[in-house]
C-alpha positions in Angstrom: -34.1 -21.1 -6.7 -33.7 -23.8 -4.1 -31.5 -23.4 -1.0 -29.3 -26.3 -2.2 -28.6 -24.6 -5.5 -27.7 -21.4 -3.7 -25.4 -23.3 -1.3 -23.6 -25.0 -4.2 -23.2 -21.7 -6.0 -21.9 -20.1 -2.8 -19.4 -23.0 -2.3 -18.2 -22.7 -5.9 -17.6 -19.0 -5.4 -15.7 -19.5 -2.2 -13.6 -22.1 -3.9 -12.7 -19.8 -6.8 -11.9 -16.9 -4.5 -10.1 -18.9 -1.8 -9.2 -22.4 -3.0 -9.5 -25.1 -0.4 -5.9 -26.2 -1.0 -4.7 -22.9 0.5 -6.3 -23.8 3.8 -8.9 -22.5 6.3 -6.3 -20.1 7.9 -5.7 -18.5 4.5 -9.5 -17.8 4.2 -9.5 -16.2 7.6 -6.5 -14.1 6.7 -8.1 -13.1 3.4 -11.3 -12.1 5.2 -9.5 -10.0 7.7 -7.5 -8.2 5.0 -10.6 -7.5 2.9 -12.5 -6.1 5.8 -9.6 -4.0 7.0 -9.0 -2.7 3.5 -12.6 -1.5 3.2 -12.1 0.6 6.4 -8.8 2.0 5.0 -10.6 2.7 1.7 -13.0 5.0 3.4 -10.1 7.0 4.8 -8.4 7.3 1.4 -11.0 9.9 0.4 -12.2 11.1 3.8 -8.7 11.9 5.2 -7.7 14.4 2.5 -11.2 15.9 2.6 -11.0 16.5 6.3 -7.6 18.1 5.9 -8.9 20.3 3.1 -11.8 21.3 5.3 -9.4 22.6 7.9 -7.0 24.5 5.5 -6.5 25.6 1.9 -2.7 25.8 2.2 -1.0 23.6 -0.5 1.9 23.2 1.9 -0.2 22.0 4.8 -2.2 19.7 2.6 1.0 18.1 1.2 2.3 18.0 4.8 -0.7 15.9 5.7 0.2 13.3 3.1 3.8 13.4 4.2 2.9 12.8 7.8 1.0 9.6 6.8 4.1 8.4 5.0 6.7 9.6 7.5 6.1 6.9 10.2 7.0 4.2 7.7 10.3 5.9 7.1 11.0 6.4 10.8 9.7 3.2 12.3 9.9 0.6 9.5 13.3 -0.8 10.7 12.3 -1.3 14.3 8.9 -2.7 13.1 10.8 -5.3 11.0 12.9 -6.4 14.0 9.8 -6.6 16.2 7.9 -8.6 13.6 10.7 -11.2 13.4 10.9 -11.4 17.2 7.3 -11.8 18.4 4.0 -13.4 17.6 3.0 -11.7 14.3 -0.7 -12.2 14.7 -0.7 -10.7 18.2 1.3 -7.7 16.9 -1.3 -7.0 14.2 -4.1 -7.2 16.7 -2.4 -4.9 19.2 -1.6 -2.1 16.8 -5.1 -2.3 15.2 -6.6 -1.7 18.6 -4.4 1.4 18.9 -5.7 2.5 15.5 -9.3 2.2 16.8 -8.4 4.3 19.9 -6.9 7.1 17.7 -9.9 7.1 15.4 -12.2 7.4 18.4 -10.3 10.4 19.7 -10.4 12.1 16.2 -14.2 11.5 16.0 -14.6 13.0 19.5 -12.6 16.1 18.5 -14.9 16.6 15.5 -18.1 16.2 17.5 -16.9 18.6 20.3 -15.8 21.2 17.8 -12.1 21.1 19.0 -10.8 19.7 15.8 -8.1 21.7 14.0 -5.4 21.1 11.4 -2.9 20.4 14.2 -5.3 17.7 15.6 -5.8 16.1 12.2 -2.1 16.1 11.4 -1.3 14.5 14.8 -4.0 11.8 14.2 -2.7 11.1 10.8 0.8 10.6 12.1 -0.3 8.3 14.9 -2.5 6.2 12.5 0.5 6.0 10.2 2.7 4.8 13.0 0.3 2.0 14.0 -0.2 1.0 10.4 3.6 0.7 10.0 3.8 -2.1 12.5 0.5 -3.7 11.4 1.4 -3.7 7.7 4.9 -5.0 8.2 3.6 -7.9 10.3 0.6 -8.7 8.2 2.7 -8.8 5.0 4.7 -11.7 6.4 1.7 -13.9 7.2 0.9 -15.2 3.7 4.3 -17.0 3.2 3.7 -18.7 6.5 0.3 -20.1 5.5 0.6 -21.2 1.9 3.1 -23.2 -0.2 5.7 -21.2 -2.2 4.1 -22.2 -5.5 0.7 -20.8 -4.3 2.1 -17.3 -3.3 1.2 -15.8 -6.6 -2.4 -17.1 -6.3 -2.6 -15.9 -2.6 -1.3 -12.5 -3.5 -3.6 -12.2 -6.5 -6.6 -12.9 -4.2 -5.4 -10.3 -1.6 -4.8 -7.8 -4.4 -8.2 -8.4 -5.9 -9.9 -7.7 -2.5 -7.7 -4.7 -2.0 -8.7 -3.3 -5.4 -12.4 -4.1 -5.0 -13.0 -2.8 -1.5 -10.0 -0.5 -0.8 -9.8 1.3 -4.1 -13.2 0.7 -5.8 -15.8 0.7 -3.1 -14.0 2.5 -0.2 -13.1 5.9 -1.6 -16.5 6.9 -3.1 -18.3 5.5 -0.1 -15.9 7.4 2.2 -16.5 10.6 0.2 -20.2 10.2 0.3 -20.2 9.5 4.1 -18.0 12.6 4.6 -20.5 14.7 2.6 -23.3 13.4 4.9 -21.3 14.0 8.1 -17.6 14.4 8.6 -17.4 11.9 11.5 -19.2 9.1 9.7 -16.3 7.6 7.6 -14.0 7.5 10.6 -16.6 5.8 12.8 -17.2 3.2 10.1 -13.5 2.7 9.7 -13.1 2.0 13.4 -15.9 -0.6 13.3 -14.3 -2.3 10.3 -10.9 -2.4 11.9 -12.4 -4.1 14.9 -14.1 -6.6 12.7 -10.7 -7.3 11.0 -9.2 -7.9 14.4 -11.9 -10.4 15.3 -11.3 -12.3 12.0 -7.5 -12.4 12.1 -7.7 -13.7 15.7 -9.0 -17.0 14.1 -5.8 -17.5 12.1 -3.4 -20.2 13.3 0.2 -19.6 12.5 3.1 -22.1 12.6 5.8 -21.6 15.3 7.8 -18.5 14.7 9.6 -15.6 16.4 12.6 -15.8 18.6 13.0 -18.4 21.3 12.2 -17.3 24.8 15.4 -15.8 26.4 17.2 -15.4 23.1 18.8 -12.0 22.6 20.5 -10.1 19.9 21.3 -6.4 19.3 18.7 -4.6 17.4 21.3 -2.9 15.3 22.8 -6.2 14.3 19.4 -7.5 13.2 18.7 -4.4 11.2 22.1 -4.6 9.5 21.5 -8.2 8.6 18.3 -7.2 6.7 20.2 -4.5 4.8 23.0 -6.9 4.0 20.6 -9.5 2.6 19.0 -6.9 0.4 22.4 -5.6 -0.8 23.4 -9.1 -1.9 20.2 -10.1 -3.7 20.1 -8.5 -7.1 16.3 -8.7 -7.7 15.2 -7.5 -4.3 17.9 -4.8 -4.3 16.7 -3.5 -7.7 13.1 -3.5 -6.5 14.0 -1.4 -3.4 16.0 1.1 -5.4 13.3 1.4 -8.1 10.5 1.9 -5.6 12.5 4.5 -3.7 13.3 6.6 -6.7 9.9 6.4 -8.4 8.1 7.1 -5.2 10.0 10.3 -4.9 8.4 11.6 -8.1 5.1 9.9 -7.4 4.9 11.4 -3.9 5.6 14.9 -5.2 2.6 14.7 -7.5 0.1 12.7 -5.4 0.7 14.8 -2.2 -1.4 17.6 -3.8 -3.9 15.3 -5.6 -6.9 16.7 -3.7 -6.0 20.2 -4.8 -5.3 19.1 -8.3 -8.7 17.4 -8.4 -10.7 20.3 -7.0 -8.8 23.3 -8.5 -7.5 21.9 -11.8 -10.2 19.4 -12.7 -13.1 21.1 -10.9 -14.2 17.9 -9.1 -16.0 18.0 -5.8 -15.8 15.5 -2.8 -17.5 12.6 -4.5 -15.6 13.3 -7.7 -12.3 13.2 -5.9 -13.3 9.7 -4.5 -13.9 8.6 -8.1 -10.3 9.1 -9.0 -9.2 6.2 -6.8 -12.2 4.2 -8.1 -11.3 4.6 -11.7 -7.7 3.7 -11.0 -9.0 0.6 -9.2 -11.1 -0.5 -12.2 -7.9 -0.4 -14.2 -6.1 -2.3 -11.5 -8.8 -5.0 -11.4 -8.5 -5.5 -15.1 -4.7 -5.6 -14.9 -4.8 -8.1 -12.0 -7.3 -10.3 -13.9 -4.9 -10.3 -16.9 -1.8 -10.8 -14.8 -1.3 -14.5 -15.5 -1.6 -14.0 -19.2 0.7 -11.0 -19.1 3.5 -12.8 -17.2 3.3 -15.8 -19.6 4.1 -13.5 -22.5 6.2 -10.7 -21.0 9.4 -11.2 -19.0 9.5 -9.6 -15.5 12.3 -7.3 -16.5 10.3 -6.0 -19.6 7.2 -5.8 -17.4 9.0 -3.5 -15.0 10.3 -1.3 -17.9 6.8 -1.0 -19.5 5.3 -0.1 -16.2 7.7 2.7 -15.4 7.3 4.2 -18.9 3.5 4.2 -18.2 4.1 5.9 -14.9 6.4 8.6 -16.5 3.8 9.4 -19.1 1.1 9.5 -16.5 2.7 12.5 -14.9 3.0 14.3 -18.2 -0.6 13.7 -19.2 -1.9 15.0 -15.9 0.3 18.1 -16.1 -1.1 18.9 -19.5 -4.8 18.2 -19.1 -7.7 20.2 -17.5 -10.4 17.8 -18.8 -11.8 15.5 -16.0 -12.6 12.8 -18.6 -9.1 12.7 -19.9 -7.6 12.8 -16.4 -9.8 9.9 -15.3 -8.7 7.9 -18.4 -5.1 8.5 -17.4 -5.9 7.3 -13.8 -7.5 4.2 -15.3 -4.3 3.2 -17.2 -2.1 4.2 -14.2 -4.2 1.9 -12.0 -3.6 -1.1 -14.2 0.1 -0.4 -14.1 0.2 0.1 -10.4 -1.4 -3.2 -9.5 0.5 -5.2 -12.1 3.8 -3.7 -10.8 2.7 -4.2 -7.2 1.7 -7.8 -7.6 5.0 -8.5 -9.3 7.2 -6.8 -6.6 5.3 -8.5 -3.7 5.6 -12.0 -5.2 9.3 -11.5 -6.1 10.1 -10.5 -2.5 8.1 -13.2 -0.8 9.6 -16.0 -3.0 13.1 -14.7 -2.5 13.3 -13.9 1.2 13.8 -16.5 3.9 11.0 -16.7 6.5 13.2 -15.6 9.3 14.1 -12.4 7.5 10.7 -11.5 6.0 10.0 -8.8 8.6 13.4 -7.1 8.3 13.7 -7.2 4.5 10.1 -5.9 4.3 11.1 -3.0 6.6 14.1 -2.2 4.3 11.7 -2.1 1.4 9.4 0.2 3.4 12.3 2.6 4.2 13.1 2.9 0.5 9.5 3.2 -0.5 8.4 5.8 2.1 11.7 7.6 2.1 11.0 8.5 -1.5 7.4 9.4 -0.6 8.3 11.7 2.3 10.9 13.6 0.3 8.6 13.8 -2.7 5.7 15.0 -0.6 7.8 17.8 0.9 9.0 18.8 -2.6 5.5 18.6 -4.0 4.1 20.9 -1.3 6.9 23.5 -1.8 6.6 23.4 -5.6 2.8 23.8 -5.5 3.0 26.6 -3.0 5.5 28.5 -5.2 4.6 27.6 -8.8 1.0 26.3 -8.8 -0.7 22.9 -8.5 0.7 21.5 -11.8 4.3 22.1 -10.8 4.7 18.8 -8.9 3.4 16.9 -11.9 6.0 18.5 -14.2 8.7 17.7 -11.7 7.4 14.1 -11.5 7.5 13.7 -15.3 11.1 15.1 -15.6 12.5 13.2 -12.7 10.8 9.9 -13.7 12.2 10.3 -17.3 15.7 10.8 -16.0 15.5 7.9 -13.5 14.0 5.6 -16.1 17.0 6.0 -18.3 19.4 5.5 -15.5 17.6 2.4 -14.1 16.8 0.8 -17.5 19.7 -1.8 -17.4 19.2 -2.7 -13.8 15.6 -3.8 -14.2 16.8 -7.0 -15.9 17.8 -8.3 -12.5 14.1 -8.8 -11.7 13.9 -11.6 -14.3 16.3 -13.7 -12.3 14.3 -13.4 -9.0 13.5 -17.1 -8.7 17.0 -18.5 -9.2 17.4 -18.9 -5.5 15.0 -20.9 -3.2 13.3 -18.7 -0.7 14.8 -20.5 2.3 18.4 -19.9 1.1 20.3 -16.7 1.7 22.4 -15.1 -1.0 26.2 -15.7 -0.8 27.9 -13.3 1.5 25.0 -12.9 4.0 25.7 -14.2 7.4 
């Protein structure tokens, strides 16, 4: 095959993945997100395995998951204010450098034999804190770079990369690296985060942030974000639904590593395959997303997804067969990424640019507030009643919440009634 043919094939591939109309800066952003997500994917499997290496206590293992979620509950609101005030690209770069430093200290503790469950928990909390600021800021960049009508395409490309490298390739690779040496996945993650920093530094953003010398009370800005959400039916419904269903999800998933090893008999690499199988389902769901949204209303799509999530908990509570469980994770993965793509697009289309950071932070508070509470409940339930108890709680709670929220989900269908640059009535 000639070089010209290879170049033309490569150019066509790039055009399909990142259409030229979205701009060069979008391509740099997409590259950065994909590289960073590969690093985070390594930690999805390696983090819980490192915790399980230090302790077999269900409560401490659930606490580790909770400490990764807790910073988003504690710091999401100030992160939203900071994101709307400063250069968002510089903020992402700064906190990613902090993440690399924390990963370096964790690796050093493992190599010197000073690692302990306390050290691991502290590292997870610090990494979660840095990620809170990075994720909040990076989530506002896409609407600044592409036209409103291209947000769905941009989000689909970001989600495709997320599924492929974070969920498909990352976890089994992280588990395999951990099996070869417990420091290897964290060293690799640090290198990939640095590569993501170098890539996002190439992105050029339009003018944004507060004018020099401008001042406003932080509390006032936080309240403005809450008021906007409260007056926008679609975004309000999304926040409420995410909070409630993440409570039940967090209870079950906080002990997932124990469920996989004790209930299903899977080892380190097998645990990594759980995320991979879910990602395969997500990839198929994302690929079919355009067809699905042309034939199913957003409100009905939300309802179907939450029914799937409720039945997922029931199926996992009942089965001891790894093949059955992996099939359930496959279906759940399709649901999770269809639901996630919908919620992200609804929010980005609806929220004015000046409020993107704060509204995103309100969403994070709801999302991770549910996860933190759910994680604590899951650990306590597993400690007292066994590893399947959190899944039974998740099934029962999800079923009750689904009935209560059923009528509210119709608000999602009207998400695009207001242009993104307009605020709902009543918001100052």
